[in-house]
C-alpha positions, 0 to 999 in steps of 0.5 A: 113404092112408089109417092105421088104428090099432087098440086101444092105438095109436088110445088113444094117437094119439087118432084110429081113422083119419086120410087122410095124404099121404107121400112114404115108401117104407117102412113104416118110413118112415111110422113116422118121418114119423108119429113126427116130427108130435107127442108122440102119435105118438112115444109110439105108434110108440115100440116097433115091436117092440110093433106089427103093421102091415098094407098093405092088410089084409095083414099085413106087415113095417116094411120092406115097400114102400108103392108102390101101398097104399091104406091102412096099419093100425098095431095090437098083435099080437092074442092068441087066446081 
């Protein structure tokens, strides 16, 4: 699965994207796996209320299932301007 990181999430993790193998059933499960990897992931995902997530380029919630997903993207809320 391709995992994409944007804005300050990317800055904290240090990479814009990575291809990972996961057994996660939901986005929350994926976040738990990522947090357990290294401190930089734990810091980036410390407060998921400050994040948004998209599965295959569609906004979703953290309890969404990952079955069949090819891409998950994490990013902060967007503001208008």
